[in-house]
N, CA, C and O atoms as a printed pandas DataFrame, in Angstrom:
     atom_number atom_name residue_name chain_id  residue_number  x_coord  y_coord  z_coord
0              1         N          MET        A               1   14.149   -1.420  -23.837
1              2        CA          MET        A               1   13.796   -0.684  -23.155
2              3         C          MET        A               1   13.265   -1.361  -21.831
3              4         O          MET        A               1   12.638   -2.421  -21.841
4              5         N          LYS        A               2   13.603   -0.585  -20.590
5              6        CA          LYS        A               2   13.212   -1.331  -19.419
6              7         C          LYS        A               2   11.692   -0.927  -18.866
7              8         O          LYS        A               2   11.364    0.159  -18.386
8              9         N          LYS        A               3   11.016   -1.879  -19.028
9             10        CA          LYS        A               3    9.574   -1.699  -18.206
10            11         C          LYS        A               3    9.552   -1.522  -16.938
11            12         O          LYS        A               3   10.155   -2.184  -16.094
12            13         N          ASN        A               4    8.654   -0.362  -16.730
13            14        CA          ASN        A               4    8.066    0.012  -15.227
14            15         C          ASN        A               4    7.694   -1.126  -14.507
15            16         O          ASN        A               4    7.104   -2.036  -15.091
16            17         N          LYS        A               5    7.936   -1.192  -13.424
17            18        CA          LYS        A               5    7.153   -2.221  -12.365
18            19         C          LYS        A               5    6.826   -1.633  -11.205
19            20         O          LYS        A               5    7.399   -0.622  -10.799
20            21         N          GLY        A               6    5.766   -2.293  -10.510
21            22        CA          GLY        A               6    5.354   -1.714   -9.314
22            23         C          GLY        A               6    4.247   -0.665   -9.274
23            24         O          GLY        A               6    3.447   -0.531  -10.199
24            25         N          PHE        A               7    4.235    0.028   -8.232
25            26        CA          PHE        A               7    3.022    1.255   -8.205
26            27         C          PHE        A               7    3.766    2.514   -8.470
27            28         O          PHE        A               7    4.995    2.558   -8.417
28            29         N          ARG        A               8    3.055    3.488   -8.740
29            30        CA          ARG        A               8    3.804    5.049   -8.584
30            31         C          ARG        A               8    2.665    5.456   -7.849
31            32         O          ARG        A               8    1.543    4.990   -8.045
32            33         N          TYR        A               9    2.958    6.382   -6.944
33            34        CA          TYR        A               9    2.363    7.238   -5.984
34            35         C          TYR        A               9    2.371    8.743   -6.383
35            36         O          TYR        A               9    3.546    9.109   -6.403
36            37         N          TYR        A              10    1.704    9.549   -6.640
37            38        CA          TYR        A              10    1.430   10.895   -6.499
38            39         C          TYR        A              10    1.181   11.571   -5.085
39            40         O          TYR        A              10    0.041   11.641   -4.626
40            41         N          LEU        A              11    2.086   11.977   -4.533
41            42        CA          LEU        A              11    1.605   12.633   -3.143
42            43         C          LEU        A              11    2.272   14.113   -3.141
43            44         O          LEU        A              11    3.188   14.266   -3.949
44            45         N          THR        A              12    1.990   14.995   -2.494
45            46        CA          THR        A              12    2.390   16.268   -2.396
46            47         C          THR        A              12    3.102   16.359   -1.164
47            48         O          THR        A              12    2.787   15.615   -0.234
48            49         N          ASP        A              13    4.078   17.233   -1.045
49            50        CA          ASP        A              13    4.561   17.780    0.320
50            51         C          ASP        A              13    3.614   17.624    1.577
51            52         O          ASP        A              13    3.712   16.967    2.614
52            53         N          GLU        A              14    2.798   18.361    1.150
53            54        CA          GLU        A              14    1.583   18.516    2.204
54            55         C          GLU        A              14    1.173   17.299    2.681
55            56         O          GLU        A              14    1.187   17.167    3.904
56            57         N          GLN        A              15    0.806   16.368    1.998
57            58        CA          GLN        A              15    0.276   15.225    2.372
58            59         C          GLN        A              15    1.137   14.254    2.999
59            60         O          GLN        A              15    0.640   13.526    3.858
60            61         N          ILE        A              16    2.456   14.125    2.672
61            62        CA          ILE        A              16    3.638   13.629    3.482
62            63         C          ILE        A              16    3.520   14.089    4.871
63            64         O          ILE        A              16    3.351   13.301    5.801
64            65         N          LEU        A              17    3.619   15.516    5.034
65            66        CA          LEU        A              17    3.769   15.938    6.265
66            67         C          LEU        A              17    2.589   15.791    6.884
67            68         O          LEU        A              17    2.764   15.769    8.102
68            69         N          GLU        A              18    1.332   15.669    6.542
69            70        CA          GLU        A              18    0.060   15.246    7.105
70            71         C          GLU        A              18   -0.023   13.837    7.764
71            72         O          GLU        A              18   -0.578   13.530    8.820
72            73         N          TYR        A              19    0.667   13.050    6.879
73            74        CA          TYR        A              19    0.737   11.411    7.222
74            75         C          TYR        A              19    1.846   11.420    8.123
75            76         O          TYR        A              19    1.885   10.359    8.747
76            77         N          GLN        A              20    3.000   12.417    8.508
77            78        CA          GLN        A              20    4.030   12.226    9.444
78            79         C          GLN        A              20    3.600   12.732   10.867
79            80         O          GLN        A              20    4.268   12.607   11.893
80            81         N          LYS        A              21    2.421   13.300   10.756
81            82        CA          LYS        A              21    1.854   13.599   12.027
82            83         C          LYS        A              21    0.931   12.604   12.720
83            84         O          LYS        A              21    0.475   12.794   13.848
84            85         N          ILE        A              22    0.679   11.492   11.945
85            86        CA          ILE        A              22    0.128   10.645   12.719
86            87         C          ILE        A              22    0.742    9.819   13.344
87            88         O          ILE        A              22    1.654    9.344   12.668
88            89         N          PRO        A              23    0.637    9.233   14.788
89            90        CA          PRO        A              23    1.350    8.426   15.569
90            91         C          PRO        A              23    1.897    7.476   14.946
91            92         O          PRO        A              23    1.046    7.175   14.108
92            93         N          PRO        A              24    2.929    6.679   14.781
93            94        CA          PRO        A              24    3.266    5.698   14.237
94            95         C          PRO        A              24    2.712    4.527   14.947
95            96         O          PRO        A              24    2.800    3.564   14.186
96            97         N          TYR        A              25    2.143    4.165   16.155
97            98        CA          TYR        A              25    1.124    3.219   16.311
98            99         C          TYR        A              25   -0.097    3.256   15.330
99           100         O          TYR        A              25   -0.487    2.257   14.726
100          101         N          ARG        A              26   -0.546    4.238   15.249
101          102        CA          ARG        A              26   -1.911    4.211   14.444
102          103         C          ARG        A              26   -1.427    3.930   13.003
103          104         O          ARG        A              26   -2.288    3.371   12.325
104          105         N          ARG        A              27   -0.375    4.156   12.432
105          106        CA          ARG        A              27    0.360    3.930   11.024
106          107         C          ARG        A              27    0.370    2.381   11.090
107          108         O          ARG        A              27   -0.240    1.726   10.245
108          109         N          LEU        A              28    0.942    1.901   11.918
109          110        CA          LEU        A              28    1.238    0.436   12.133
110          111         C          LEU        A              28    0.103   -0.365   12.231
111          112         O          LEU        A              28    0.043   -1.505   11.768
112          113         N          LEU        A              29   -0.933    0.285   12.911
113          114        CA          LEU        A              29   -2.232   -0.792   13.190
114          115         C          LEU        A              29   -3.011   -0.538   11.821
115          116         O          LEU        A              29   -3.810   -1.383   11.418
116          117         N          TRP        A              30   -2.744    0.752   11.045
117          118        CA          TRP        A              30   -3.412    0.694    9.705
118          119         C          TRP        A              30   -2.928   -0.487    8.842
119          120         O          TRP        A              30   -3.700   -1.335    8.394
120          121         N          LEU        A              31   -1.732   -0.484    8.660
121          122        CA          LEU        A              31   -1.155   -1.747    7.870
122          123         C          LEU        A              31   -1.331   -2.967    8.252
123          124         O          LEU        A              31   -1.661   -3.730    7.344
124          125         N          TYR        A              32   -1.190   -3.563    9.627
125          126        CA          TYR        A              32   -1.728   -4.520   10.105
126          127         C          TYR        A              32   -3.213   -4.829    9.722
127          128         O          TYR        A              32   -3.586   -5.962    9.420
128          129         N          GLN        A              33   -3.940   -3.856    9.753
129          130        CA          GLN        A              33   -5.495   -4.038    9.380
130          131         C          GLN        A              33   -5.653   -4.436    8.033
131          132         O          GLN        A              33   -6.388   -5.386    7.764
132          133         N          GLY        A              34   -5.057   -3.827    7.176
133          134        CA          GLY        A              34   -4.856   -3.870    5.803
134          135         C          GLY        A              34   -4.383   -5.206    5.305
135          136         O          GLY        A              34   -4.957   -5.747    4.360
136          137         N          ASN        A              35   -3.201   -5.837    6.002
137          138        CA          ASN        A              35   -3.151   -7.159    5.761
138          139         C          ASN        A              35   -3.937   -8.239    6.052
139          140         O          ASN        A              35   -4.027   -9.255    5.364
140          141         N          VAL        A              36   -4.699   -7.930    7.430
141          142        CA          VAL        A              36   -5.785   -9.132    7.921
142          143         C          VAL        A              36   -6.952   -8.862    6.724
143          144         O          VAL        A              36   -7.532   -9.884    6.358
144          145         N          PHE        A              37   -7.295   -7.790    6.176
145          146        CA          PHE        A              37   -8.426   -7.878    5.356
146          147         C          PHE        A              37   -7.647   -8.470    3.963
147          148         O          PHE        A              37   -8.395   -9.181    3.292
148          149         N          ARG        A              38   -6.581   -8.339    3.533
149          150        CA          ARG        A              38   -6.242   -8.918    2.232
150          151         C          ARG        A              38   -6.428  -10.244    2.204
151          152         O          ARG        A              38   -6.744  -10.805    1.154
152          153         N          LYS        A              39   -6.228  -11.018    3.542
153          154        CA          LYS        A              39   -6.206  -12.530    3.658
154          155         C          LYS        A              39   -7.273  -13.207    2.867
155          156         O          LYS        A              39   -7.163  -14.163    2.099
156          157         N          TYR        A              40   -8.587  -12.352    3.289
157          158        CA          TYR        A              40   -9.952  -12.755    2.902
158          159         C          TYR        A              40  -10.086  -12.243    1.416
159          160         O          TYR        A              40  -11.198  -12.595    1.023
160          161         N          TYR        A              41   -9.464  -11.610    0.505
161          162        CA          TYR        A              41   -9.571  -11.411   -0.641
162          163         C          TYR        A              41   -9.844  -12.675   -1.559
163          164         O          TYR        A              41   -9.441  -13.788   -1.222
164          165         N          PRO        A              42  -10.518  -12.465   -2.686
165          166        CA          PRO        A              42  -10.361  -13.826   -3.467
166          167         C          PRO        A              42   -9.121  -13.984   -4.157
167          168         O          PRO        A              42   -8.545  -12.948   -4.487
168          169         N          LYS        A              43   -8.542  -15.209   -4.469
169          170        CA          LYS        A              43   -7.320  -15.587   -4.766
170          171         C          LYS        A              43   -6.964  -14.679   -6.139
171          172         O          LYS        A              43   -5.803  -14.345   -6.377
172          173         N          SER        A              44   -8.062  -14.327   -6.994
173          174        CA          SER        A              44   -7.817  -13.846   -8.352
174          175         C          SER        A              44   -7.328  -12.166   -7.972
175          176         O          SER        A              44   -6.546  -11.536   -8.685
176          177         N          THR        A              45   -7.850  -11.715   -6.937
177          178        CA          THR        A              45   -7.503  -10.179   -6.556
178          179         C          THR        A              45   -6.012  -10.396   -5.994
179          180         O          THR        A              45   -5.124   -9.669   -6.441
180          181         N          ILE        A              46   -5.743  -11.256   -5.144
181          182        CA          ILE        A              46   -4.548  -11.297   -4.409
182          183         C          ILE        A              46   -3.227  -11.352   -5.896
183          184         O          ILE        A              46   -2.239  -10.634   -6.049
184          185         N          ALA        A              47   -3.745  -12.488   -6.775
185          186        CA          ALA        A              47   -2.781  -12.658   -7.962
186          187         C          ALA        A              47   -2.638  -11.553   -8.808
187          188         O          ALA        A              47   -1.620  -11.415   -9.486
188          189         N          LEU        A              48   -3.854  -10.501   -8.839
189          190        CA          LEU        A              48   -3.673   -9.456   -9.629
190          191         C          LEU        A              48   -2.949   -8.282   -8.966
191          192         O          LEU        A              48   -2.420   -7.446   -9.698
192          193         N          GLN        A              49   -2.888   -8.161   -7.701
193          194        CA          GLN        A              49   -1.987   -7.460   -6.969
194          195         C          GLN        A              49   -0.576   -7.742   -6.967
195          196         O          GLN        A              49    0.289   -6.898   -7.201
196          197         N          GLU        A              50   -0.337   -9.132   -6.657
197          198        CA          GLU        A              50    0.956   -9.272   -6.996
198          199         C          GLU        A              50    1.811   -9.130   -8.265
199          200         O          GLU        A              50    3.025   -8.944   -8.350
200          201         N          SER        A              51    0.854   -9.268   -9.264
201          202        CA          SER        A              51    1.461   -8.901  -10.584
202          203         C          SER        A              51    1.812   -7.790  -10.737
203          204         O          SER        A              51    2.558   -7.635  -11.703
204          205         N          PHE        A              52    1.543   -6.800  -10.086
205          206        CA          PHE        A              52    2.125   -5.364  -10.066
206          207         C          PHE        A              52    3.454   -5.246   -9.226
207          208         O          PHE        A              52    4.268   -4.328   -9.329
208          209         N          ARG        A              53    3.537   -6.331   -8.378
209          210        CA          ARG        A              53    4.713   -5.894   -7.558
210          211         C          ARG        A              53    6.066   -6.569   -8.264
211          212         O          ARG        A              53    7.206   -6.434   -7.819
212          213         N          LYS        A              54    5.683   -7.364   -9.518
213          214        CA          LYS        A              54    7.116   -8.039  -10.308
214          215         C          LYS        A              54    7.618   -7.090  -10.969
215          216         O          LYS        A              54    8.641   -7.272  -11.631
């Protein structure tokens, strides 16, 4: 049996449409800021997050 990997998101169509209304610049800025904050996480937290990506 294949083991599921990664994350599973539960989004409604309404949530997706609301997100699409946000200008691309703001969406990219949000992703960039998340990556900047992540650099300062403890190594154990980053390792845990990476384990979900495999």
